[in-house]
C-alpha positions, -999 to +999 in steps of 0.1 A: +736+131+489+718+140+464+686+145+490+708+173+509+715+190+473+679+190+465+672+202+499+696+230+496+681+242+459+643+242+474+657+267+503+673+282+479+643+289+453+623+298+482+646+325+492+645+339+455+608+340+454+605+358+489+631+381+476+614+386+445+583+396+461+598+415+490+587+453+487+614+478+481+610+512+488+603+528+458+571+504+454+565+511+493+561+547+480+542+536+452+514+521+475+516+548+504+505+570+474+481+551+462+465+546+493+467+584+497+449+584+465+425+558+472+412+583+499+409+610+482+374+612+469+372+626+431+335+642+445+322+652+481+317+623+496+290+619+523+288+589+552+260+584+569+272+567+602+255+545+625+278+545+661+278+520+686+300+533+719+307+503+747+327+517+772+330+513+813+294+530+815+275+507+791+266+510+755+251+537+739+241+545+705+239+573+682+245+588+648+263+612+622+268+628+591+302+627+576+310+650+547+343+643+529+356+666+502+381+667+470+412+682+474+448+685+490+438+701+520+417+671+534+387+691+546+360+674+563+323+679+578+312+663+610+273+658+623+266+641+653+231+636+669+238+631+703+253+648+716+246+674+691+284+685+675+289+700+645+325+701+633+346+715+607+382+693+603+409+714+585+430+683+577+462+703+564+462+729+589+456+704+617+428+721+636+393+717+637+365+744+640+341+729+666+303+738+672+284+731+702+249+752+700+259+787+687+296+781+706+324+776+679+358+770+694+387+759+673+408+729+688+432+709+678+433+680+649+442+656+680+413+666+703+388+642+711+356+641+697+331+645+723+325+614+740+327+590+715+363+576+726+383+587+697+400+621+677+393+639+653+426+627+634+413+589+638+389+594+609+412+619+588+427+608+554+462+592+550+484+621+534+520+602+529+537+636+533+524+637+574+550+612+579+586+598+578+607+571+584+588+541+567+599+507+579+583+478+565+578+457+595+561+422+585+550+415+549+528+385+534+516+380+496+488+401+503+496+428+533+523+451+547+528+464+580+548+495+578+554+521+604+560+555+603+566+584+624+544+620+626+560+652+613+531+671+617+511+680+651+495+650+660+487+632+692+505+604+684+545+601+676+539+569+654+517+544+637+521+510+620+495+504+591+488+474+575+477+481+541+458+453+514+481+454+485+456+444+459+428+479+474+458+494+486+437+503+518+450+502+555+426+476+569+444+480+602+459+512+620+477+511+656+484+544+667+513+550+699+514+583+716+547+596+735+566+567+728+571+536+706+559+511+734+527+535+744+495+516+719+468+538+726+445+527+700+438+501+675+418+510+643+401+482+623+384+488+586+365+460+573+342+449+547+350+472+519+330+484+485+334+505+455+319+538+458+328+551+422+363+539+420+373+541+457+378+513+477+356+525+515+351+506+548+316+502+552+324+489+590+354+502+616+362+499+648+383+520+670+395+505+702+403+529+729+428+513+756+434+541+779+399+549+782+389+510+774+363+520+754+349+504+718+337+528+692+320+510+660+312+525+629+285+513+604+288+535+569+263+539+541+287+556+513+272+584+491+293+596+456+285+632+444+267+643+472+251+678+476+258+701+507+258+739+508+290+752+498+291+775+532+296+743+554+326+732+538+346+773+544+361+780+580+346+818+569+310+807+565+307+773+589+297+789+625+266+805+608+254+779+589+228+750+599+232+714+606+218+693+576+186+675+580+184+642+593+157+627+578+169+633+537+195+608+539+203+599+506+205+562+492+237+546+490+257+545+457+283+516+458+293+487+436+313+455+438+308+448+475+341+427+485+356+422+521 
């Protein structure tokens, strides 16, 4: 009888601890707002990106430059070497100014990023107000899995984010298109480093299931980057020149940690 009582007390203690460690609705919103703040740069942030694309036709490599602007409009610039492409992504407007040579077109943020097996929004910022009906579907001491529905124009109806509770960054994102059973992409972020006060991934892998393509990014980050302001303005972007490839700055980061 005593043994049974002790077992029941132990089980009760586990339930109390589990309930105490569970994330409630208010705590979840605070965590997601912190994640939003973590991926919002304080100054112009540059990433020099080495890219490997693996698909049915084999492997190929290229490189790119990305600039992420501070501010609520989630604006960023993309420049890839091969194929030659420049784009200004207007995150809050859910559209992209895409330039091939002298031709500039406006495409939705869900448009594919030229033969890389990804879309522009796959690399765009996490913004809390872009989603509704947040659901905790799994939780451990250091991770939490949260599903959410898109309420803005998007190629995806639903996403599931796995957040690192300590760093408040997503480490895994599952993208669902059209229905909740149609998982089309999986993004994995790893090898985070501190860039200023922001945890940023130095490795990103995106698996595109319908196209059977895996795209891997290796990123070198620079804070307080410089670029012509016209590059990040929709009216002047089409007339700007590409950033020079041979002037990549040295990375600025501290306290490397996975």
